[in-house]
C-alpha positions in Angstrom: -96.4 -30.6 29.0 -97.8 -28.8 26.0 -98.2 -24.9 25.9 -100.2 -22.3 23.8 -97.6 -19.8 23.0 -98.0 -16.1 22.1 -95.8 -13.0 22.4 -95.6 -9.2 22.2 -93.0 -6.7 21.4 -92.5 -4.0 24.1 -90.5 -0.9 24.2 -90.0 1.7 27.0 -88.1 5.0 27.0 -85.8 5.6 30.0 -86.3 8.8 32.0 -82.6 9.7 31.5 -80.4 7.8 29.0 -78.3 4.9 30.5 -74.6 5.9 29.9 -72.0 3.4 30.1 -68.6 2.6 28.4 -70.7 0.8 25.8 -72.5 4.0 24.7 -75.9 5.6 25.1 -78.9 3.6 25.8 -82.3 5.4 25.5 -84.9 2.7 24.9 -85.4 -0.7 26.4 -86.8 -3.2 24.0 -88.3 -6.5 25.2 -90.4 -9.3 24.1 -93.1 -10.6 26.5 -94.2 -14.2 26.2 -97.3 -16.0 27.3 -97.6 -19.6 27.9 -100.9 -21.4 28.7 -100.7 -25.0 29.8 -103.2 -27.7 29.3 -105.0 -26.9 32.6 -105.5 -23.3 31.3 -102.8 -22.0 33.7 -101.2 -18.8 32.2 -97.5 -17.9 32.9 -95.5 -15.1 31.6 -91.8 -14.7 30.5 -89.8 -11.8 29.3 -86.9 -11.7 26.7 -84.8 -8.7 27.3 -81.5 -9.0 25.4 -78.5 -6.7 25.7 -76.6 -7.5 22.5 -73.5 -5.4 23.3 -73.2 -7.5 26.5 -73.0 -10.8 24.5 -76.6 -11.8 24.1 -78.8 -12.3 21.1 -80.2 -8.9 19.5 -83.9 -8.0 19.9 -84.4 -8.8 16.2 -82.9 -12.3 16.7 -85.3 -12.7 19.7 -88.3 -11.7 17.5 -87.3 -14.0 14.8 -87.1 -16.9 17.1 -90.5 -16.3 18.5 -91.9 -15.8 14.9 -90.7 -19.3 13.8 -92.0 -21.1 16.7 -95.5 -22.9 16.5 -98.4 -21.6 18.4 -98.2 -25.0 20.4 -94.9 -25.7 22.0 -93.6 -28.4 24.4 -91.1 -28.4 27.3 -88.8 -30.4 25.0 -88.7 -27.4 22.6 -88.0 -25.0 25.5 -85.2 -27.0 26.9 -83.5 -27.2 23.5 -83.3 -23.5 22.9 -79.6 -22.9 21.7 -77.1 -21.3 23.8 -76.6 -18.4 21.4 -80.1 -17.2 22.6 -79.5 -16.8 26.3 -82.2 -14.2 26.8 -84.7 -16.5 25.1 -83.5 -19.4 27.4 -84.1 -17.6 30.4 -87.5 -16.3 29.4 -89.0 -19.5 28.2 -87.5 -21.7 31.0 -88.3 -19.3 33.9 -92.0 -19.1 32.6 -92.4 -22.9 33.0 -91.1 -23.2 36.5 -93.4 -23.8 39.5 -93.9 -20.2 41.0 -93.3 -18.6 37.5 -94.8 -15.2 37.1 -98.6 -15.3 37.1 -100.7 -12.2 36.1 -104.3 -11.5 36.9 -106.0 -8.2 36.2 -107.9 -8.4 39.5 -105.6 -9.6 42.2 -102.0 -8.8 40.9 -99.5 -8.5 43.9 -95.6 -8.2 43.9 -93.8 -11.1 45.2 -90.8 -8.8 46.3 -92.2 -8.5 49.8 -91.7 -12.1 50.4 -88.1 -12.2 49.1 -85.4 -11.8 51.6 -83.2 -9.4 49.5 -81.9 -5.9 49.7 -81.4 -3.5 46.7 -78.5 -1.5 45.3 -79.7 1.8 43.5 -78.2 2.6 40.4 -77.0 6.2 40.1 -76.7 8.1 36.9 -73.2 8.8 35.5 -71.5 12.0 36.0 -72.5 14.9 38.3 -76.2 13.8 38.2 -75.2 11.2 40.8 -74.5 14.0 43.4 -78.2 15.1 43.3 -79.6 11.7 42.9 -78.2 9.5 45.8 -80.1 11.3 48.6 -83.6 10.6 47.3 -82.7 7.0 46.9 -81.3 6.9 50.4 -84.7 8.3 51.7 -86.4 5.4 49.8 -84.4 2.9 51.9 -81.3 2.2 49.7 -78.0 1.8 51.7 -75.9 0.6 48.6 -75.4 2.5 45.4 -73.7 1.7 42.0 -72.1 4.5 40.0 -71.0 4.1 36.4 -67.4 5.3 35.7 -65.2 5.2 32.5 -67.6 7.3 30.6 -65.8 10.7 31.0 -62.3 11.8 31.4 -60.8 10.1 34.5 -59.7 13.2 36.1 -63.2 14.7 36.1 -64.6 11.3 37.3 -62.1 11.2 40.3 -63.1 14.8 41.2 -66.9 13.8 41.3 -66.0 10.7 43.0 -64.3 12.7 45.8 -67.5 14.8 46.2 -69.7 11.7 46.1 -67.9 9.5 48.6 -67.6 12.4 51.0 -71.3 13.1 50.9 -72.5 9.6 51.4 -73.3 8.6 54.9 -70.7 6.4 56.7 -73.1 3.4 56.7 -73.6 3.5 52.9 -71.6 1.2 50.5 -70.8 2.3 47.0 -70.0 0.1 44.0 -68.1 1.4 40.9 -68.8 -0.1 37.4 -66.4 0.6 34.8 -68.2 -1.8 32.1 -64.6 -2.8 31.0 -63.7 0.7 30.0 -60.4 1.3 32.0 -56.8 0.8 31.0 -54.6 -1.1 33.4 -53.1 2.3 34.5 -56.4 3.9 34.9 -57.6 0.9 36.9 -54.6 1.2 39.2 -55.6 4.9 39.9 -59.0 4.0 40.8 -58.1 0.9 43.0 -55.5 3.0 44.8 -58.1 5.7 45.5 -60.8 3.2 46.5 -58.4 1.6 49.1 -58.4 4.9 50.9 -62.2 4.5 51.5 -62.7 0.9 52.6 -65.0 -0.4 53.6 -67.4 2.2 52.1 -66.4 0.9 48.7 -67.8 -2.5 48.3 -66.1 -3.3 45.1 -65.1 -2.2 41.4 -67.0 -4.0 38.7 -65.2 -5.1 35.6 -62.4 -2.5 35.2 -60.7 -4.0 32.3 -62.2 -5.8 29.1 -63.1 -9.4 29.3 -60.0 -10.3 27.3 -57.8 -8.8 30.2 -58.7 -11.6 32.8 -55.1 -12.3 33.7 -54.7 -8.5 34.4 -57.7 -8.4 36.6 -56.7 -11.3 38.5 -53.3 -9.6 39.2 -55.0 -6.2 40.2 -57.1 -8.3 42.6 -54.0 -9.5 44.4 -52.4 -6.1 44.4 -55.2 -4.1 45.9 -57.5 -4.4 48.9 -60.6 -3.1 47.1 -62.4 -6.2 45.6 -63.0 -6.7 41.9 -66.2 -8.2 40.5 -66.4 -9.8 37.2 -69.5 -8.8 35.0 -68.9 -8.7 31.1 -66.4 -11.5 31.5 -69.2 -13.8 32.8 -72.2 -13.0 30.5 -73.2 -16.5 30.1 -72.6 -19.9 31.7 -69.8 -20.9 29.4 -68.0 -17.8 30.3 -68.6 -18.1 34.1 -67.3 -21.8 33.9 -64.2 -20.6 32.2 -63.3 -18.0 34.8 -64.0 -20.4 37.6 -61.7 -22.9 36.1 -59.0 -20.3 35.6 -59.1 -19.7 39.4 -61.4 -16.6 39.9 -62.7 -16.7 43.4 -63.7 -13.0 43.7 -67.2 -11.6 43.2 -69.3 -12.7 40.2 -72.0 -10.3 38.9 -74.8 -12.2 37.3 -77.5 -10.8 34.9 -80.1 -13.6 34.9 -82.1 -12.1 32.1 -79.2 -12.6 29.6 -77.3 -15.3 31.3 -79.3 -18.4 29.9 -80.9 -21.4 31.5 -81.9 -20.7 35.1 -81.7 -24.4 36.0 -78.0 -24.7 34.9 -77.2 -21.4 36.7 -78.6 -22.9 39.9 -76.7 -26.1 39.4 -73.4 -24.1 39.1 -74.1 -21.7 42.0 -75.1 -24.6 44.4 -72.2 -26.7 43.5 -69.5 -24.1 43.9 -71.1 -21.7 46.3 -69.6 -18.6 44.6 -69.9 -15.0 45.8 -72.5 -13.7 43.5 -74.4 -10.5 42.9 -77.4 -10.6 40.8 -78.1 -7.7 38.7 -80.9 -6.3 36.4 -81.0 -6.0 32.7 -83.8 -3.2 33.0 -86.5 -5.7 32.6 -90.2 -5.2 33.4 -91.8 -6.9 36.5 -92.2 -10.1 34.7 -88.4 -10.8 34.2 -87.6 -9.0 37.4 -89.5 -11.5 39.6 -88.0 -14.5 37.8 -84.5 -13.1 38.4 -85.3 -12.1 41.9 -86.5 -15.5 42.9 -83.1 -16.9 41.6 -81.3 -14.2 43.7 -83.2 -15.0 46.9 -82.3 -18.8 46.4 -78.7 -18.4 45.3 -77.2 -15.3 47.0 -74.7 -16.5 49.7 -73.1 -13.3 51.0 -76.1 -11.2 51.7 -75.0 -8.6 49.0 -77.6 -6.3 47.8 -79.1 -7.1 44.4 -78.7 -4.6 41.5 -82.3 -4.1 40.9 -82.7 -0.6 42.1 -83.5 0.8 38.7 -87.2 1.9 38.6 -86.4 5.4 38.7 -85.1 5.1 35.1 -88.6 4.4 33.9 -91.2 7.1 33.1 -94.4 5.1 33.7 -95.5 2.8 36.4 -95.2 -0.5 35.1 -97.9 -2.0 37.4 -100.9 -0.4 35.6 -99.6 -1.7 32.1 -99.0 -5.3 33.6 -102.4 -5.5 35.1 -103.9 -5.0 31.6 -101.2 -7.0 29.8 -103.6 -9.8 29.2 -105.9 -7.6 27.2 -103.2 -7.3 24.4 -102.9 -10.9 23.7 
């Protein structure tokens, strides 16, 4: 298969900066790619790197696109190197049957046809206390709150207010982004054990190089632990699985790498997986959600409840995307 290839850089400002243990994130930069096949069928892909999470940088993604010829083949796409995982995802997912198609006249979201539920991302700190209710009214029943961004005593106080205000049927995920010490993780896990099953899991309490300690903590406490930064790509996922991790795996398809290799691994091992957003546009979102709908095994909410972090409605921009190429 031969494709005509073109691409465009995109940047979007968040309504509120994303605050995590990795720092402050104010602007989402992406690369939108377009592939036109020999039958003049147009498919789109999205490269949305998160370099501090282990993917390539946006500059590396742009450099890769610039060096490609205007006519590319499937062979080129399936030989994109592993150090460009966001590029792997974008190009490969855009060639699949059912890849994202876009028409200015009849654009329709595919989400209504996907059997998935969503986890709404709450802002870090006190903002979460005034945010969850509006998301609840929109239909969210699972929430994710970032921790390890402020002093632990302050966060534990906010947590007490948040967990007591959430309805009994709600579920809360805590995401430390690898920012806790072992002793802090013990404090959080001990606290969370008091609120089960309202607490679904703690995500990546320790840095990726503390795998043994996370496995130890998972055996000491009842609150489940999920790996995230530890499994940013397929090689890391395989490594953690070989070392015996059978807990929850949080996978960000947009920066993970090859969708076909991810499918193969998940179907072979039937892991307990939560699919999560990288703050992509509708293009990358649909590709990731199709994977989630196919590979999720335990009916866990997908971490794609992030639209409230963008100022503008993407849909209007996407409807006119073809005009920019």
